[in-house]
DRENNUTI-571204 format. One record per residue (C-alpha): x, y negated, z; residue in one letter. Coordinates in steps of 0.001 Angstrom, whole numbers. Example, Ala and Ser with C-alpha at 12.3 -4.5 7.8 and 13.67 -1.06 7.14 Angstrom:
! DRENNUTI-571204
         x         y         z   rest
     12300      4500      7800      A
     13670      1060      7140      S
This chain:
! DRENNUTI-571204
         x         y         z   rest
      -125       -74       -75      M
      1428     -3417      -952      S
      2392     -5954      1638      K
       826     -9339      1037      T
      1932    -12665      2559      V
       -95    -16038      2368      M
      2345    -18971      2683      M
      1362    -22569      3020      L
      3248    -25676      4159      W
       634    -27139      6561      A
      -384    -26837     10216      P
     -3793    -25686      9369      F
     -5888    -24175      6574      G
     -9292    -22994      6676      D
     -9181    -21496      3260      R
     -5907    -19897      3812      A
     -7073    -18176      6927      R
    -10303    -16985      5382      E
     -8578    -15560      2237      L
     -5753    -14006      4358      S
     -8485    -12161      6448      E
    -10469    -11171      3356      A
     -7365     -9452      1518      V
     -5503     -8224      4597      G
     -2519    -10674      3999      A
      -304    -12066      6794      E
      -784    -15876      6979      E
      2528    -17820      7495      I
      1773    -21490      8008      S
      4761    -23738      8507      I
      5626    -27520      8631      T
      8292    -29970      9565      F
      7810    -33707     10246      L
      4245    -33172      9034      Y
      2533    -36548      7846      G
      4463    -39512      6742      P
      5522    -39536      3176      R
      8964    -41094      3818      Y
      9910    -37787      5674      F
      8958    -35794      2380      A
     12474    -35254      1145      P
     13966    -33805      4332      I
     10689    -32044      5032      R
     10690    -30159      1672      Y
     14378    -29167      1925      V
     13876    -27750      5500      V
     10695    -25907      4625      L
     12250    -24479      1399      S
     15267    -22917      3462      I
     12778    -21587      6103      R
     10491    -20125      3454      T
     13247    -18165      1610      I
     14573    -16870      4988      L
     10997    -15822      6154      L
     10162    -14073      2869      L
     13376    -12067      2698      F
     12983    -10941      6367      R
      9358     -9772      5653      R
      9948     -8484      2034      S
      6292     -8776       922      P
      5342     -7212     -2485      D
      2794    -10039     -3121      V
      3093    -13722     -2176      V
        61    -16075     -2241      I
      1314    -19548     -2086      A
      -757    -22617     -1665      Q
      -458    -25777     -3830      N
        40    -28665     -2887      P
      2822    -29128     -2445      P
      3949    -27415     -5553      I
      7361    -26914     -3965      F
      5959    -24200     -1757      C
      4909    -21941     -4830      P
      8219    -23026     -6411      L
     10310    -21575     -3649      V
      8092    -18461     -3567      C
      8631    -18007     -7189      L
     12297    -18007     -6587      L
     11913    -15247     -3995      Y
      9728    -13349     -6350      C
     12135    -13557     -9148      S
     14867    -12206     -6995      L
     12916     -9531     -5217      S
     10492     -8269     -7920      G
      7384     -9365     -6003      A
      4228    -10789     -7544      R
      3333    -14531     -7079      L
      -142    -15795     -6911      I
      -633    -19515     -6522      I
     -3754    -20731     -4757      D
     -4371    -24216     -5924      H
     -6130    -26038     -3241      H
     -5987    -28813     -5716      S
     -4054    -29926     -8759      I
     -1551    -32069     -6860      W
      -850    -34382     -9822      K
     -4451    -35262    -10392      V
     -5536    -35317     -6674      K
     -3054    -37587     -5041      T
      -320    -39062     -7244      L
     -2153    -41159     -9991      G
      -326    -41908    -13132      K
      3154    -42725    -11792      S
      6462    -41355    -13146      P
      6383    -39088    -10011      L
      2994    -37866    -10974      S
      4277    -36800    -14497      R
      7140    -34913    -12918      A
      4860    -33243    -10466      I
      2433    -32302    -13323      G
      5312    -30894    -15391      F
      6557    -28755    -12507      L
      2797    -27620    -11753      E
      2690    -26407    -15296      G
      5976    -24575    -15299      V
      5348    -22725    -12055      V
      1711    -21938    -12780      S
      2616    -20354    -16157      R
      5372    -18351    -14409      A
      3176    -16966    -11719      A
      1590    -13493    -11862      W
     -1827    -15201    -11437      A
     -3481    -18402    -10251      N
     -6570    -19026     -8078      T
     -8379    -22292     -7294      T
    -11337    -23561     -5467      V
    -13710    -24649     -8085      H
    -14363    -24646    -11924      G
    -12936    -28154    -12727      V
     -9557    -27195    -11432      W
     -9836    -23832    -13180      G
    -10402    -25417    -16479      R
     -7304    -27717    -15762      M
     -5185    -24701    -15043      L
     -6311    -23033    -18310      V
     -5478    -26177    -20220      D
     -1953    -26226    -18992      I
     -1504    -22568    -19917      G
     -1652    -21034    -16361      A
     -1933    -17127    -16516      S
     -4859    -15061    -15014      R
     -6896    -17985    -13615      V
     -9695    -17149    -11084      E
    -11950    -19387     -9321      V
    -12350    -18332     -5663      I
    -14870    -20783     -4053      H
    -14615    -21408      -292      D
    -17106    -19528      1761      F
    -18567    -19587      5230      V
    -20546    -16620      6706      A
    -24095    -17421      7997      K
    -23968    -19312     11392      N
    -25453    -16930     14041      P
    -26382    -19875     16292      S
    -29850    -21078     16699      S
    -31416    -24430     17437      R
    -30682    -25616     21017      N
    -32813    -28300     22418      E
    -30635    -28722     25571      E
    -27541    -29357     23385      L
    -29535    -31856     21236      R
    -30392    -33878     24391      R
    -26819    -33651     25535      R
    -25841    -35586     22409      F
    -28896    -37743     21567      S
    -32276    -38536     22875      D
    -33616    -39754     19456      R
    -36058    -37746     17503      P
    -33843    -37078     14441      T
    -30064    -36211     14610      I
    -27799    -36164     11634      C
    -24165    -34790     11666      I
    -21146    -35751      9677      A
    -17953    -33808      9882      S
    -14801    -35324      8495      H
    -10936    -34253      8376      G
     -9472    -37728      8302      G
     -8899    -38351      4556      H
     -8816    -42155      4044      P
    -11345    -41817      1111      L
    -14079    -40323      3436      E
    -16814    -42965      3914      R
    -17418    -42827      7629      L
    -17996    -46588      7561      E
    -20529    -46325      4867      L
    -22470    -43398      6606      E
    -22589    -45482      9737      A
    -23816    -48688      8002      E
    -26436    -46660      6082      A
    -28098    -45341      9198      V
    -27673    -48377     11432      A
    -31287    -49702     11103      Q
    -32880    -46188     11766      R
    -33614    -46504     15492      H
    -35374    -43139     15504      D
    -32086    -41322     14240      L
    -28666    -40634     15718      S
    -25572    -39914     13571      L
    -22972    -37719     15115      L
    -19432    -37918     13557      I
    -17115    -34804     14438      C
    -13439    -34447     13424      G
     -9905    -34299     14748      P
     -9150    -36878     17216      T
     -5681    -37607     16007      A
     -6762    -38576     12563      K
    -10322    -40167     13272      L
    -10069    -41717     16744      A
     -7773    -44734     15557      P
    -10093    -45284     12657      R
    -13165    -45147     14696      I
    -11562    -47518     17287      A
    -11345    -50090     14524      G
    -14987    -49914     13826      L
    -17971    -51564     15329      K
    -20441    -48588     15431      L
    -24078    -49242     15927      P
    -25716    -47926     19036      P
    -27187    -44977     17120      N
    -23806    -43829     15760      V
    -21570    -41665     17947      K
    -18143    -40210     17475      Y
    -18104    -36919     19518      V
    -14522    -35963     18683      G
    -13229    -32435     17930      F
    -15667    -29886     19375      L
    -14816    -26439     20484      D
    -16047    -23697     18140      K
    -19062    -22551     20172      S
    -20350    -26056     20693      T
    -19743    -27061     17132      Y
    -21603    -24053     15591      E
    -24572    -24458     17883      T
    -24591    -28267     17107      L
    -24829    -27528     13536      K
    -27744    -25283     13920      A
    -29439    -27783     16124      S
    -29336    -30919     14080      V
    -31905    -31959     11563      D
    -29586    -32705      8490      F
    -26061    -33582      7486      A
    -24182    -36465      5691      L
    -21056    -35892      3609      N
    -19976    -38966      1675      I
    -16488    -39191       328      T
    -14741    -40752     -2689      D
    -11993    -38042     -2833      E
    -11602    -37147     -6445      P
    -12547    -33556     -7462      Y
    -13544    -32701     -3921      T
    -15823    -29789     -2949      L
    -15710    -30348       916      S
    -15356    -27191      2989      H
    -17988    -28762      5444      V
    -20685    -28390      2849      I
    -20172    -24651      2982      F
    -20351    -24959      6796      E
    -23731    -26747      6690      F
    -25037    -24255      3959      A
    -24124    -21494      6423      A
    -26200    -23235      9150      S
    -29189    -23720      6795      G
    -29352    -27593      7337      I
    -30260    -30053      4445      P
    -27345    -32146      3326      V
    -27031    -35594      1703      V
    -23771    -35313      -389      S
    -21605    -37470     -2658      S
    -22647    -37428     -6239      K
    -19510    -35489     -7548      E
    -19441    -33354    -10659      E
    -17647    -30430     -8749      V
    -20335    -30473     -5941      V
    -23362    -30540     -8397      K
    -21807    -27745    -10402      E
    -21965    -25183     -7681      L
    -24724    -26564     -5490      F
    -27232    -27723     -8043      G
    -30454    -29072     -6608      N
    -29953    -27495     -3203      S
    -28414    -30792     -1999      L
    -29758    -34393     -2201      L
    -27243    -36627     -3856      Y
    -26185    -40207     -3274      A
    -23708    -42576     -4971      D
    -21176    -44085     -2603      S
    -23167    -47263     -1989      K
    -24877    -48256      1221      V
    -28323    -48900      -340      E
    -28199    -45468     -2086      R
    -27171    -43518      1012      V
    -29705    -45480      3101      R
    -32519    -44394       679      E
    -31369    -40713      1034      R
    -31267    -40935      4738      V
    -34837    -42356      4672      D
    -35868    -39301      2476      E
    -34240    -36916      4799      M
    -36025    -38522      7859      S
    -39233    -37000      6452      S
    -39767    -33536      7974      K
    -41398    -32404      4826      S
    -38516    -33387      2759      E
    -36206    -31723      5122      R
    -38060    -28460      4829      E
    -37816    -28489      1018      V
    -33969    -28858      1149      Y
    -33564    -26452      4012      A
    -35386    -23869      2064      A
    -33041    -24571     -1027      R
    -29853    -24636      1068      I
    -30751    -21254      2606      R
    -31326    -19856      -867      H
    -28061    -21199     -2060      K
    -26249    -19573       883      Q
    -27514    -16148      -205      E
    -26321    -16907     -3721      E
    -22900    -18034     -2357      L
    -22595    -14931      -355      S
    -23087    -12812     -3591      E
    -20635    -14793     -5363      L
    -18104    -14567     -2674      H
    -18193    -10832     -2911      D
    -17744    -10890     -6615      E
    -14817    -13325     -6369      E
    -13121    -11414     -3613      L
    -13431     -8266     -5679      H
    -11581     -9989     -8508      R
     -8855    -11252     -6079      L
     -8433     -7777     -4636      K
     -8004     -6463     -8227      A
     -5185     -8944     -8739      L
     -3520     -7753     -5605      L
     -3798     -4017     -6389      S
């Protein structure tokens, strides 16, 4: 039986953890001076050395390496070339398109992504748009493996609702801290709804400083990073969710979490989201008045029931799709 390692250069990774568990891979998550870009040169040198040493120590037959940064798959490709192992690159995004604009550095990164993706045994990615871009640059054996979250076993908890808010309607927004996530817009859109509370969740290190610079209206509360049990129960107990972001080509992981909890979602109007979720979400442009209109719609119980039924049906479809996609991934590994 082949030995598989999942390698990523980050201190966290929901997708890496879920894929590793699904295919029985050992997840290796490493980082050094994580965060500021001015540390990037020394960070990538140190991580490259550590990665080579770790891989030769473990001697896997298959390496799944996450991009970005493309330097992680590049180093893994070096190991695979020397050891005869197979490399699968899991493109969390196309780094050139996602973060670097049209600078000379972006073109250099794009060239490197193309070279490494074509040399890999196979490539996987999180949605069809990235998949089509990989095909366009000549990447081999491209498979789309969408994120997936299993059905939330928690049920509505009135006591927990009262702990967070005494208003009739509760909305949740979960964010990871990306600067293009529109927390300010979400807060402004619900500010005049005195019958509604918006609870913003997310990592304290990234969100707390940003929240501190805002004047949140009384019906908007930042609840911090919740423990898993509380967070799962809260998602099952709220009335609907907001997920407004201007991140390009982003299919937010939290949308899958909300689908798994069976709660209606007001989402950014992004091509990659609509391609997968269709009419199971209520979409809004990233403008305060548009989001406010959607919040007003979701404040109606009858409207929420319509979208709750649609998202539950979509969760069933996602479960079937996930099984099919994992079958294809395991075929690549065999």
